[in-house]
C-alpha positions in Angstrom: 131.2 36.0 -180.3 130.2 38.7 -183.0 132.5 41.5 -183.5 131.6 44.8 -183.2 130.6 45.8 -186.6 127.9 42.8 -186.8 126.7 44.0 -183.7 126.3 47.9 -185.1 124.5 46.6 -187.8 122.1 43.7 -186.1 121.4 46.4 -183.5 121.0 49.1 -186.7 118.3 47.0 -188.1 115.8 46.9 -184.9 116.2 50.6 -184.3 115.1 54.2 -185.9 118.1 56.1 -186.2 121.9 56.4 -186.2 121.2 58.6 -182.8 119.5 55.8 -180.9 121.5 53.2 -182.3 125.2 54.8 -180.9 123.2 55.0 -177.5 122.0 51.9 -177.6 125.6 50.4 -178.1 126.8 52.5 -175.4 124.1 51.4 -173.1 124.9 47.8 -173.8 128.2 48.4 -173.4 128.2 49.9 -169.8 126.0 47.3 -169.2 128.9 44.5 -170.0 131.2 46.9 -168.1 128.6 47.0 -165.0 128.2 43.1 -165.0 132.1 42.6 -164.8 132.4 44.9 -162.1 130.6 42.8 -159.7 131.5 40.3 -158.5 134.7 41.3 -159.1 137.1 39.0 -160.5 140.2 40.8 -162.4 140.9 37.5 -164.5 137.4 37.0 -165.9 136.6 36.3 -169.5 133.6 38.5 -169.4 135.8 41.3 -168.0 138.3 40.8 -170.9 135.1 40.6 -173.3 133.7 43.9 -171.9 136.7 45.7 -172.5 137.2 44.5 -175.7 133.4 45.5 -176.9 133.9 48.7 -175.6 137.2 49.4 -176.6 136.3 48.4 -180.7 132.7 50.6 -180.1 135.1 53.7 -179.5 137.3 52.7 -182.3 134.4 53.5 -184.2 133.9 56.1 -182.5 137.2 57.8 -182.6 137.4 56.7 -186.5 134.1 58.4 -187.3 134.9 61.6 -185.9 138.3 62.4 -187.0 137.0 61.7 -190.5 137.2 64.6 -192.6 133.8 64.3 -194.0 132.1 63.6 -190.6 129.0 65.5 -190.6 129.3 66.5 -187.4 130.7 70.1 -186.0 134.2 70.8 -185.6 133.9 71.1 -181.9 131.6 67.9 -181.4 134.0 66.4 -183.2 136.9 67.2 -180.6 135.1 66.3 -177.9 134.0 63.2 -179.0 138.2 62.6 -180.4 138.8 63.2 -176.2 136.3 61.4 -175.0 137.8 58.6 -176.9 141.5 59.0 -176.5 140.3 58.9 -172.3 138.6 55.5 -172.7 141.6 53.8 -174.5 143.8 55.6 -171.9 141.0 54.1 -169.1 141.1 51.0 -170.5 144.7 50.5 -171.0 144.8 51.4 -167.1 142.5 48.4 -166.0 144.0 46.1 -168.6 147.6 47.1 -166.7 146.1 47.2 -163.2 142.4 45.8 -163.1 140.6 47.1 -160.1 137.0 47.5 -160.4 136.8 51.3 -159.3 138.5 52.2 -162.7 135.7 50.6 -164.7 133.2 53.9 -162.8 134.8 56.3 -165.5 134.1 54.0 -168.4 130.2 53.0 -167.5 129.9 56.5 -166.6 130.9 58.3 -170.0 128.9 55.3 -171.7 125.2 56.3 -169.9 125.8 59.6 -170.3 126.4 60.1 -173.8 123.8 57.7 -174.0 121.3 60.0 -172.4 122.6 62.9 -174.7 121.7 61.4 -178.1 118.6 60.2 -176.7 117.9 63.4 -175.2 117.7 62.3 -171.8 119.4 64.4 -168.6 121.5 62.0 -167.3 
């Protein structure tokens, strides 16, 4: 299995810019989470793999947002950090007590953010 950095690099080669890259990675994470949601199996390796992928992706986003040299405006960095912290907390909640409905917020956040990055209304 590739790690998030390798996947990020591979996808970057296929698309034109960082916004599209981030959007595509978010959509891939959302798809993996949704695939793990149905049919539901709380012990599924796909669930754990999807959660790990999403957590690694959001770790990259959090690290980037917290970088003092980030080109993003402070309020955007703060919003990304807040979303990232929620994603991490929700992931821990799912890990501790797996329930399919707990995946919905993660899926929705990823899709909404991807739509915003692509300039599309969700």
